N, CA, C and O atoms as CSV, one atom per row, in Angstrom:
chain,resi,resn,atom,element,x,y,z
A,1,MET,N,N,23.523,-12.061,-73.115
A,1,MET,CA,C,24.111,-10.992,-73.592
A,1,MET,C,C,25.301,-11.958,-74.230
A,1,MET,O,O,25.998,-12.806,-73.673
A,2,PRO,N,N,25.271,-11.503,-75.626
A,2,PRO,CA,C,26.831,-11.987,-77.024
A,2,PRO,C,C,27.939,-11.936,-76.200
A,2,PRO,O,O,28.242,-11.130,-75.320
A,3,GLY,N,N,28.570,-13.050,-76.678
A,3,GLY,CA,C,29.900,-13.114,-76.153
A,3,GLY,C,C,30.839,-12.158,-76.374
A,3,GLY,O,O,31.669,-12.020,-75.476
A,4,SER,N,N,30.938,-11.393,-77.424
A,4,SER,CA,C,31.541,-10.447,-77.613
A,4,SER,C,C,31.563,-8.683,-77.301
A,4,SER,O,O,32.356,-7.782,-77.575
A,5,ALA,N,N,30.338,-8.754,-76.636
A,5,ALA,CA,C,29.666,-7.718,-75.772
A,5,ALA,C,C,30.577,-7.645,-74.048
A,5,ALA,O,O,30.681,-6.607,-73.395
A,6,LEU,N,N,31.287,-9.386,-73.502
A,6,LEU,CA,C,31.107,-9.449,-72.220
A,6,LEU,C,C,32.238,-8.523,-71.863
A,6,LEU,O,O,32.170,-7.577,-71.078
A,7,PRO,N,N,33.737,-9.094,-72.838
A,7,PRO,CA,C,34.955,-8.497,-72.847
A,7,PRO,C,C,34.418,-6.466,-72.891
A,7,PRO,O,O,34.742,-5.685,-71.996
A,8,ALA,N,N,33.822,-6.180,-73.790
A,8,ALA,CA,C,34.000,-4.659,-73.645
A,8,ALA,C,C,33.508,-4.424,-72.414
A,8,ALA,O,O,33.939,-3.435,-71.822
A,9,VAL,N,N,32.310,-5.443,-71.637
A,9,VAL,CA,C,31.754,-4.447,-70.601
A,9,VAL,C,C,32.690,-5.109,-69.455
A,9,VAL,O,O,32.116,-4.874,-68.391
A,10,GLN,N,N,33.708,-5.728,-69.244
A,10,GLN,CA,C,34.599,-6.174,-68.429
A,10,GLN,C,C,35.561,-5.303,-68.355
A,10,GLN,O,O,36.186,-5.069,-67.321
A,11,LEU,N,N,35.810,-4.593,-69.781
A,11,LEU,CA,C,36.935,-3.504,-69.717
A,11,LEU,C,C,36.471,-2.436,-69.633
A,11,LEU,O,O,37.136,-1.560,-69.080
A,12,ALA,N,N,35.145,-2.136,-70.160
A,12,ALA,CA,C,34.359,-0.580,-69.262
A,12,ALA,C,C,34.539,-0.741,-67.459
A,12,ALA,O,O,35.006,0.133,-66.729
A,13,VAL,N,N,34.083,-1.954,-67.066
A,13,VAL,CA,C,34.484,-1.254,-65.621
A,13,VAL,C,C,35.486,-1.538,-64.965
A,13,VAL,O,O,35.641,-1.161,-63.804
A,14,THR,N,N,36.531,-2.425,-65.771
A,14,THR,CA,C,37.792,-2.036,-65.101
A,14,THR,C,C,38.098,-0.937,-65.080
A,14,THR,O,O,38.501,-0.439,-64.029
A,15,VAL,N,N,37.995,-0.148,-66.335
A,15,VAL,CA,C,38.912,1.225,-66.193
A,15,VAL,C,C,38.014,1.727,-65.233
A,15,VAL,O,O,38.447,2.240,-64.200
A,16,ALA,N,N,36.410,1.604,-65.539
A,16,ALA,CA,C,35.571,2.933,-64.669
A,16,ALA,C,C,36.727,2.577,-63.014
A,16,ALA,O,O,37.550,3.426,-62.671
A,17,LEU,N,N,36.544,1.180,-62.176
A,17,LEU,CA,C,37.356,1.283,-61.293
A,17,LEU,C,C,38.346,1.776,-60.959
A,17,LEU,O,O,38.474,2.370,-59.889
A,18,ALA,N,N,39.492,1.584,-62.046
A,18,ALA,CA,C,40.801,1.571,-62.189
A,18,ALA,C,C,40.681,3.523,-61.555
A,18,ALA,O,O,41.198,4.070,-60.581
A,19,ALA,N,N,39.826,4.027,-62.582
A,19,ALA,CA,C,39.739,5.617,-62.134
A,19,ALA,C,C,39.222,6.348,-61.339
A,19,ALA,O,O,39.430,7.554,-61.209
A,20,TRP,N,N,38.452,5.630,-60.698
A,20,TRP,CA,C,37.648,5.652,-59.616
A,20,TRP,C,C,38.805,5.885,-57.614
A,20,TRP,O,O,38.884,6.622,-56.631
A,21,MET,N,N,39.404,4.592,-58.231
A,21,MET,CA,C,40.362,4.304,-57.390
A,21,MET,C,C,41.629,5.286,-57.108
A,21,MET,O,O,42.193,5.529,-56.041
A,22,THR,N,N,41.961,5.905,-58.787
A,22,THR,CA,C,43.379,6.867,-58.827
A,22,THR,C,C,43.081,7.732,-58.101
A,22,THR,O,O,43.672,8.126,-57.096
A,23,THR,N,N,41.847,8.196,-58.704
A,23,THR,CA,C,41.204,9.866,-57.653
A,23,THR,C,C,41.251,9.704,-56.407
A,23,THR,O,O,41.518,10.747,-55.809
A,24,GLY,N,N,41.041,8.467,-55.523
A,24,GLY,CA,C,40.691,8.942,-54.367
A,24,GLY,C,C,41.913,8.991,-54.062
A,24,GLY,O,O,42.008,9.810,-53.148
A,25,PHE,N,N,43.176,8.459,-54.384
A,25,PHE,CA,C,44.281,9.146,-54.062
A,25,PHE,C,C,45.045,10.811,-54.328
A,25,PHE,O,O,46.052,11.214,-53.745
A,26,THR,N,N,44.104,11.699,-55.535
A,26,THR,CA,C,44.426,12.933,-55.924
A,26,THR,C,C,44.380,13.870,-54.310
A,26,THR,O,O,44.184,13.445,-53.172
A,27,ARG,N,N,44.665,15.361,-54.841
A,27,ARG,CA,C,44.620,15.970,-53.552
A,27,ARG,C,C,43.610,16.804,-53.843
A,27,ARG,O,O,43.471,17.046,-55.042
A,28,LEU,N,N,42.750,17.391,-52.980
A,28,LEU,CA,C,41.778,18.127,-52.864
A,28,LEU,C,C,42.323,19.707,-52.339
A,28,LEU,O,O,43.292,19.594,-51.588
A,29,PRO,N,N,42.003,20.801,-52.522
A,29,PRO,CA,C,42.707,21.747,-51.365
A,29,PRO,C,C,42.268,21.980,-49.790
A,29,PRO,O,O,41.192,22.053,-49.197
A,30,GLY,N,N,43.634,22.058,-49.430
A,30,GLY,CA,C,43.553,22.120,-48.029
A,30,GLY,C,C,43.888,20.536,-47.536
A,30,GLY,O,O,44.287,20.310,-46.393
A,31,ARG,N,N,43.627,19.213,-48.777
A,31,ARG,CA,C,43.776,18.412,-47.841
A,31,ARG,C,C,45.093,17.682,-48.295
A,31,ARG,O,O,45.893,18.100,-49.131
A,32,TRP,N,N,45.168,16.394,-47.511
A,32,TRP,CA,C,46.134,15.293,-47.748
A,32,TRP,C,C,45.808,14.098,-47.851
A,32,TRP,O,O,45.158,13.838,-46.838
A,33,MET,N,N,45.909,12.896,-48.721
A,33,MET,CA,C,45.776,11.639,-48.980
A,33,MET,C,C,44.371,12.303,-48.365
A,33,MET,O,O,44.209,13.214,-47.553
A,34,ARG,N,N,43.604,11.622,-48.955
A,34,ARG,CA,C,42.039,12.299,-49.045
A,34,ARG,C,C,40.997,10.823,-49.270
A,34,ARG,O,O,39.771,10.732,-49.334
A,35,TRP,N,N,42.253,9.599,-49.363
A,35,TRP,CA,C,41.493,7.889,-49.638
A,35,TRP,C,C,41.076,8.062,-47.886
A,35,TRP,O,O,41.623,8.696,-46.984
A,36,LYS,N,N,39.887,7.204,-47.917
A,36,LYS,CA,C,39.177,6.833,-46.565
A,36,LYS,C,C,40.055,6.268,-45.497
A,36,LYS,O,O,39.722,6.230,-44.313
A,37,MET,N,N,41.235,5.813,-45.985
A,37,MET,CA,C,41.583,4.858,-44.974
A,37,MET,C,C,42.393,6.142,-44.163
A,37,MET,O,O,42.134,6.226,-42.963
A,38,PHE,N,N,43.228,7.015,-44.658
A,38,PHE,CA,C,43.532,8.164,-44.408
A,38,PHE,C,C,43.213,9.284,-44.053
A,38,PHE,O,O,43.901,10.303,-43.977
A,39,CYS,N,N,41.579,9.021,-43.707
A,39,CYS,CA,C,41.237,10.159,-42.959
A,39,CYS,C,C,40.959,10.442,-41.579
A,39,CYS,O,O,40.325,11.458,-41.292
A,40,ARG,N,N,41.341,9.698,-40.749
A,40,ARG,CA,C,41.651,9.878,-39.278
A,40,ARG,C,C,42.796,9.835,-38.816
A,40,ARG,O,O,42.957,9.858,-37.596
A,41,ALA,N,N,43.867,9.762,-39.696
A,41,ALA,CA,C,45.185,9.176,-39.403
A,41,ALA,C,C,45.929,10.833,-39.154
A,41,ALA,O,O,45.651,11.787,-39.880
A,42,THR,N,N,46.692,10.888,-38.239
A,42,THR,CA,C,47.637,11.780,-38.184
A,42,THR,C,C,49.118,11.276,-38.239
A,42,THR,O,O,49.436,10.146,-37.870
A,43,PHE,N,N,50.036,12.241,-38.746
A,43,PHE,CA,C,51.279,11.833,-39.330
A,43,PHE,C,C,52.032,13.268,-38.821
A,43,PHE,O,O,51.621,14.411,-39.024
A,44,THR,N,N,53.316,12.839,-38.063
A,44,THR,CA,C,54.051,13.634,-37.560
A,44,THR,C,C,55.282,13.357,-38.326
A,44,THR,O,O,55.794,12.245,-38.199
A,45,ILE,N,N,55.803,14.211,-39.084
A,45,ILE,CA,C,56.941,14.251,-39.396
A,45,ILE,C,C,58.140,15.652,-38.960
A,45,ILE,O,O,58.200,16.783,-39.442
A,46,VAL,N,N,58.828,15.123,-38.078
A,46,VAL,CA,C,59.683,15.211,-37.361
A,46,VAL,C,C,61.537,15.279,-37.117
A,46,VAL,O,O,62.158,14.219,-37.037
A,47,SER,N,N,62.276,16.657,-37.016
A,47,SER,CA,C,63.716,16.288,-36.872
A,47,SER,C,C,63.831,17.208,-35.568
A,47,SER,O,O,63.403,18.327,-35.286
A,48,LEU,N,N,64.749,16.058,-34.762
A,48,LEU,CA,C,65.014,16.074,-33.106
A,48,LEU,C,C,66.396,16.629,-33.390
A,48,LEU,O,O,67.089,16.683,-34.406
A,49,THR,N,N,66.610,17.165,-31.676
A,49,THR,CA,C,68.044,17.474,-31.626
A,49,THR,C,C,68.430,17.550,-30.191
A,49,THR,O,O,68.454,18.680,-29.702
A,50,GLY,N,N,68.703,16.649,-29.516
A,50,GLY,CA,C,68.599,16.575,-27.850
A,50,GLY,C,C,70.013,16.696,-27.219
A,50,GLY,O,O,71.086,16.271,-27.646
A,51,THR,N,N,69.694,17.469,-25.953
A,51,THR,CA,C,71.348,18.062,-25.902
A,51,THR,C,C,71.352,17.373,-24.346
A,51,THR,O,O,70.243,17.096,-23.889
A,52,LYS,N,N,72.384,17.123,-23.628
A,52,LYS,CA,C,72.749,16.418,-22.614
A,52,LYS,C,C,74.204,16.997,-22.418
A,52,LYS,O,O,75.090,16.801,-23.250
A,53,ASN,N,N,74.454,17.986,-20.844
A,53,ASN,CA,C,75.317,18.310,-20.756
A,53,ASN,C,C,76.457,19.187,-21.972
A,53,ASN,O,O,77.622,19.003,-22.324
A,54,GLY,N,N,75.336,20.223,-22.342
A,54,GLY,CA,C,76.113,20.924,-23.745
A,54,GLY,C,C,76.551,20.017,-24.815
A,54,GLY,O,O,77.566,20.350,-25.427
A,55,ARG,N,N,75.901,18.824,-25.176
A,55,ARG,CA,C,76.916,17.942,-26.184
A,55,ARG,C,C,75.328,17.901,-26.971
A,55,ARG,O,O,74.441,18.228,-26.184
A,56,THR,N,N,75.030,17.696,-27.811
A,56,THR,CA,C,74.076,17.762,-29.097
A,56,THR,C,C,73.915,16.486,-29.928
A,56,THR,O,O,74.968,16.142,-30.465
A,57,GLU,N,N,72.870,15.708,-30.167
A,57,GLU,CA,C,72.445,14.856,-31.272
A,57,GLU,C,C,71.439,14.347,-31.431
A,57,GLU,O,O,70.794,13.856,-30.505
A,58,PRO,N,N,71.055,14.347,-32.697
A,58,PRO,CA,C,69.711,14.046,-33.141
A,58,PRO,C,C,69.201,12.417,-32.601
A,58,PRO,O,O,69.799,11.341,-32.608
A,59,VAL,N,N,67.891,12.793,-32.170
A,59,VAL,CA,C,66.722,12.080,-31.695
A,59,VAL,C,C,66.134,11.034,-32.612
A,59,VAL,O,O,65.835,11.618,-33.653
A,60,ASN,N,N,65.908,10.065,-32.677
A,60,ASN,CA,C,65.279,9.278,-33.720
A,60,ASN,C,C,63.813,8.773,-32.602
A,60,ASN,O,O,63.953,7.795,-31.868
A,61,VAL,N,N,62.702,9.437,-32.612
A,61,VAL,CA,C,61.825,9.198,-31.609
A,61,VAL,C,C,61.079,7.684,-31.818
A,61,VAL,O,O,60.545,7.025,-30.925
A,62,TYR,N,N,61.218,7.258,-33.518
A,62,TYR,CA,C,60.306,6.150,-33.634
A,62,TYR,C,C,61.396,5.033,-33.144
A,62,TYR,O,O,61.574,4.140,-33.972
A,63,ALA,N,N,61.844,4.974,-32.431
A,63,ALA,CA,C,62.981,3.949,-32.023
A,63,ALA,C,C,62.331,3.943,-30.402
A,63,ALA,O,O,62.637,2.994,-29.680
A,64,HIS,N,N,61.845,4.530,-30.113
A,64,HIS,CA,C,61.196,4.401,-28.298
A,64,HIS,C,C,59.313,4.185,-28.955
A,64,HIS,O,O,58.476,4.983,-28.533
A,65,LEU,N,N,59.105,3.644,-29.441
A,65,LEU,CA,C,57.743,3.683,-30.202
A,65,LEU,C,C,57.634,1.938,-30.065
A,65,LEU,O,O,58.599,1.174,-30.043
A,66,SER,N,N,56.460,1.629,-29.998
A,66,SER,CA,C,56.202,0.255,-29.583
A,66,SER,C,C,56.249,-0.480,-31.307
A,66,SER,O,O,55.689,0.115,-32.227
A,67,PRO,N,N,56.889,-1.636,-31.509
A,67,PRO,CA,C,57.284,-2.502,-32.665
A,67,PRO,C,C,55.302,-2.303,-33.265
A,67,PRO,O,O,54.247,-2.431,-32.644
A,68,GLY,N,N,55.663,-1.900,-34.923
A,68,GLY,CA,C,54.550,-2.022,-35.795
A,68,GLY,C,C,53.817,-0.068,-35.518
A,68,GLY,O,O,52.914,0.600,-36.022
A,69,SER,N,N,54.642,0.099,-34.679
A,69,SER,CA,C,53.572,1.578,-34.484
A,69,SER,C,C,54.658,2.763,-35.735
A,69,SER,O,O,55.887,2.720,-35.779
A,70,PHE,N,N,53.808,3.672,-36.575
A,70,PHE,CA,C,54.679,4.330,-37.348
A,70,PHE,C,C,53.673,5.568,-37.431
A,70,PHE,O,O,53.801,6.436,-38.294
A,71,LEU,N,N,52.492,5.584,-36.305
A,71,LEU,CA,C,51.668,7.276,-36.430
A,71,LEU,C,C,52.219,7.696,-35.389
A,71,LEU,O,O,52.131,6.966,-34.402
A,72,LEU,N,N,52.762,8.646,-35.297
A,72,LEU,CA,C,53.134,9.334,-33.999
A,72,LEU,C,C,52.479,10.670,-34.192
A,72,LEU,O,O,53.274,11.507,-34.621
A,73,GLY,N,N,50.887,11.248,-33.941
A,73,GLY,CA,C,50.473,12.689,-33.299
A,73,GLY,C,C,51.231,13.360,-32.479
A,73,GLY,O,O,52.264,12.937,-31.960
A,74,PRO,N,N,50.730,14.462,-32.331
A,74,PRO,CA,C,51.507,15.831,-31.066
A,74,PRO,C,C,51.458,15.138,-29.889
A,74,PRO,O,O,52.450,15.122,-29.160
A,75,PRO,N,N,50.232,14.437,-29.527
A,75,PRO,CA,C,50.356,14.224,-28.104
A,75,PRO,C,C,51.193,12.424,-27.531
A,75,PRO,O,O,51.255,11.783,-26.482
A,76,GLN,N,N,51.654,12.267,-28.874
A,76,GLN,CA,C,52.182,11.137,-28.885
A,76,GLN,C,C,53.761,11.117,-28.861
A,76,GLN,O,O,54.580,10.237,-28.595
A,77,LEU,N,N,53.846,12.276,-29.198
A,77,LEU,CA,C,55.163,12.336,-29.754
A,77,LEU,C,C,55.631,13.606,-28.356
A,77,LEU,O,O,56.828,13.886,-28.289
A,78,GLN,N,N,54.975,14.068,-27.663
A,78,GLN,CA,C,54.552,14.804,-26.302
A,78,GLN,C,C,55.472,13.638,-25.734
A,78,GLN,O,O,56.690,13.469,-25.676
A,79,ALA,N,N,54.243,12.835,-25.300
A,79,ALA,CA,C,54.641,11.825,-24.342
A,79,ALA,C,C,56.383,11.028,-24.778
A,79,ALA,O,O,57.168,10.660,-23.905
A,80,VAL,N,N,56.621,10.929,-26.102
A,80,VAL,CA,C,57.941,10.195,-26.111
A,80,VAL,C,C,59.174,11.116,-25.371
A,80,VAL,O,O,59.911,10.904,-24.408
A,81,ILE,N,N,59.020,12.198,-26.285
A,81,ILE,CA,C,59.844,13.596,-25.040
A,81,ILE,C,C,59.731,13.636,-24.145
A,81,ILE,O,O,60.852,13.710,-23.642
A,82,SER,N,N,58.905,13.640,-23.332
A,82,SER,CA,C,59.124,13.809,-22.093
A,82,SER,C,C,59.537,12.532,-21.105
A,82,SER,O,O,60.217,12.606,-20.081
A,83,TYR,N,N,58.992,11.442,-21.643
A,83,TYR,CA,C,60.229,10.061,-21.152
A,83,TYR,C,C,61.638,10.608,-21.486
A,83,TYR,O,O,62.499,10.605,-20.607
A,84,LEU,N,N,61.832,10.953,-22.402
A,84,LEU,CA,C,63.082,10.654,-22.785
A,84,LEU,C,C,63.983,12.250,-21.955
A,84,LEU,O,O,65.203,12.391,-21.866
A,85,THR,N,N,63.031,13.128,-21.519
A,85,THR,CA,C,63.565,14.185,-20.933
A,85,THR,C,C,63.803,13.486,-19.312
A,85,THR,O,O,64.926,13.435,-18.810
A,86,SER,N,N,62.520,12.956,-18.588
A,86,SER,CA,C,62.865,12.768,-17.420
A,86,SER,C,C,63.321,11.487,-16.650
A,86,SER,O,O,63.164,11.282,-15.447
A,87,ASN,N,N,63.994,10.549,-17.687
A,87,ASN,CA,C,64.611,9.497,-17.285
A,87,ASN,C,C,66.052,10.018,-17.579
A,87,ASN,O,O,66.775,9.364,-16.827
A,88,GLY,N,N,66.714,10.758,-18.205
A,88,GLY,CA,C,67.810,11.963,-17.861
A,88,GLY,C,C,69.110,11.646,-19.191
A,88,GLY,O,O,70.322,11.831,-19.297
A,89,ARG,N,N,67.987,11.069,-20.057
A,89,ARG,CA,C,68.126,11.091,-21.505
A,89,ARG,C,C,69.240,12.105,-22.061
A,89,ARG,O,O,70.418,12.054,-22.413
A,90,TYR,N,N,68.182,13.082,-21.942
A,90,TYR,CA,C,68.817,14.113,-22.109
A,90,TYR,C,C,68.139,15.594,-21.584
A,90,TYR,O,O,66.958,15.532,-21.242
A,91,ASP,N,N,68.758,16.796,-21.510
A,91,ASP,CA,C,67.476,17.483,-20.559
A,91,ASP,C,C,67.312,18.378,-21.319
A,91,ASP,O,O,67.253,19.453,-20.723
A,92,ARG,N,N,67.165,18.485,-22.797
A,92,ARG,CA,C,65.806,19.060,-23.767
A,92,ARG,C,C,66.166,18.862,-25.108
A,92,ARG,O,O,67.214,18.884,-25.754
A,93,ILE,N,N,64.985,18.661,-25.328
A,93,ILE,CA,C,64.815,18.362,-27.111
A,93,ILE,C,C,64.275,19.551,-27.825
A,93,ILE,O,O,63.442,20.250,-27.250
A,94,ASP,N,N,64.647,19.822,-28.945
A,94,ASP,CA,C,64.462,21.029,-29.979
A,94,ASP,C,C,64.487,20.236,-31.284
A,94,ASP,O,O,65.029,19.199,-31.669
A,95,GLY,N,N,63.785,21.031,-31.731
A,95,GLY,CA,C,63.176,20.726,-33.002
A,95,GLY,C,C,62.374,21.067,-33.823
A,95,GLY,O,O,61.561,21.666,-33.119
A,96,ASP,N,N,61.828,21.144,-35.323
A,96,ASP,CA,C,60.521,21.414,-35.876
A,96,ASP,C,C,60.326,20.066,-37.038
A,96,ASP,O,O,60.944,19.030,-37.283
A,97,GLY,N,N,59.156,20.719,-37.539
A,97,GLY,CA,C,58.076,19.713,-38.381
A,97,GLY,C,C,56.853,19.691,-38.494
A,97,GLY,O,O,56.153,20.294,-37.681
A,98,ARG,N,N,56.315,18.984,-39.540
A,98,ARG,CA,C,55.078,19.016,-39.961
A,98,ARG,C,C,54.310,17.866,-39.123
A,98,ARG,O,O,54.733,16.838,-38.595
A,99,VAL,N,N,52.872,18.496,-39.214
A,99,VAL,CA,C,51.670,17.384,-38.909
A,99,VAL,C,C,50.847,17.461,-39.557
A,99,VAL,O,O,50.285,18.555,-39.510
A,100,LEU,N,N,50.199,16.322,-40.630
A,100,LEU,CA,C,50.142,15.617,-41.354
A,100,LEU,C,C,48.800,15.181,-41.145
A,100,LEU,O,O,48.667,14.235,-40.369
A,101,SER,N,N,47.291,15.890,-41.915
A,101,SER,CA,C,46.324,15.520,-41.552
A,101,SER,C,C,45.238,15.298,-42.457
A,101,SER,O,O,45.460,15.614,-43.626
A,102,ALA,N,N,44.150,14.840,-42.189
A,102,ALA,CA,C,43.080,15.060,-43.237
A,102,ALA,C,C,42.793,16.462,-43.164
A,102,ALA,O,O,42.287,16.649,-44.270
A,103,THR,N,N,42.790,17.505,-42.610
A,103,THR,CA,C,42.655,18.899,-42.592
A,103,THR,C,C,43.828,19.304,-43.130
A,103,THR,O,O,43.517,20.261,-43.838
A,104,GLY,N,N,44.830,19.158,-43.196
A,104,GLY,CA,C,46.066,20.283,-44.326
A,104,GLY,C,C,47.297,19.487,-43.585
A,104,GLY,O,O,47.511,18.496,-42.887
A,105,GLU,N,N,47.759,20.255,-44.021
A,105,GLU,CA,C,49.649,19.953,-43.087
A,105,GLU,C,C,49.488,21.472,-41.768
A,105,GLU,O,O,48.640,22.325,-41.505
A,106,LYS,N,N,50.479,21.191,-41.405
A,106,LYS,CA,C,50.437,22.217,-40.403
A,106,LYS,C,C,51.871,22.045,-39.703
A,106,LYS,O,O,52.460,20.977,-39.538
A,107,PRO,N,N,52.381,23.536,-39.266
A,107,PRO,CA,C,54.077,23.893,-38.910
A,107,PRO,C,C,54.165,22.465,-37.755
A,107,PRO,O,O,53.247,21.669,-37.559
A,108,LEU,N,N,55.281,22.446,-37.224
A,108,LEU,CA,C,55.338,21.971,-35.633
A,108,LEU,C,C,56.799,22.739,-34.978
A,108,LEU,O,O,57.795,22.942,-35.672
A,109,GLU,N,N,56.721,23.010,-33.902
A,109,GLU,CA,C,57.936,22.801,-33.366
A,109,GLU,C,C,57.946,22.193,-31.714
A,109,GLU,O,O,56.946,22.184,-30.997
A,110,VAL,N,N,59.175,21.746,-31.347
A,110,VAL,CA,C,59.588,21.424,-30.154
A,110,VAL,C,C,60.451,22.407,-30.003
A,110,VAL,O,O,61.231,22.752,-30.891
A,111,THR,N,N,60.373,22.971,-28.782
A,111,THR,CA,C,61.270,24.322,-27.985
A,111,THR,C,C,61.072,23.627,-26.724
A,111,THR,O,O,59.999,23.056,-26.531
A,112,ASN,N,N,61.943,23.612,-25.888
A,112,ASN,CA,C,62.708,23.331,-25.074
A,112,ASN,C,C,61.620,22.490,-24.300
A,112,ASN,O,O,60.970,22.788,-23.297
A,113,SER,N,N,61.625,20.927,-25.359
A,113,SER,CA,C,61.113,19.717,-24.643
A,113,SER,C,C,59.270,19.695,-24.495
A,113,SER,O,O,58.566,18.842,-23.954
A,114,ARG,N,N,58.754,21.344,-25.402
A,114,ARG,CA,C,58.014,21.019,-25.215
A,114,ARG,C,C,57.232,21.150,-27.201
A,114,ARG,O,O,57.990,21.593,-28.063
A,115,VAL,N,N,55.500,20.638,-27.680
A,115,VAL,CA,C,55.464,20.167,-28.532
A,115,VAL,C,C,54.383,21.235,-28.773
A,115,VAL,O,O,53.290,21.279,-28.206
A,116,VAL,N,N,54.958,22.277,-29.906
A,116,VAL,CA,C,54.177,23.412,-30.201
A,116,VAL,C,C,53.484,23.917,-31.402
A,116,VAL,O,O,54.073,24.681,-32.168
A,117,LEU,N,N,52.097,23.485,-31.644
A,117,LEU,CA,C,51.589,23.961,-32.789
A,117,LEU,C,C,51.419,25.103,-33.581
A,117,LEU,O,O,50.824,25.026,-34.656
C-alpha cells in the first residue's frame, strides 16, 4: 500500500467508527439509550415525600442504597420504601416519577408507600 494511501484509510476508518459509535446513542421510537450497555438497565427517577406525625419532608432513597449503587428499579424502590416505613422513620411515603428502560419511559406513582406503575 502506498504511503499516501495509509493516512486516507486511517481517516476513513476513524470517521466510520466515530459515526457508528455516535448513532449508537440516538433514540429510536419508544427506546431510551439504545446502546447495548444500557439495554437491560432500568432507571427510576422519582421525587418522594415522607410523612411522620403530620410533618412532611423530602425523601432521598439513594441515601439508603449501598455505596456505588445508582440503578434503582421499581422492586428495589419498593424495598427501600418498605424499609423506611417499617422501621418507623415515616408513617407513609408518596411521590411520582418515571421508569426508564430499553422498552421506553413509563410513569410511576408512589401512593401510601406502594409503588404503582
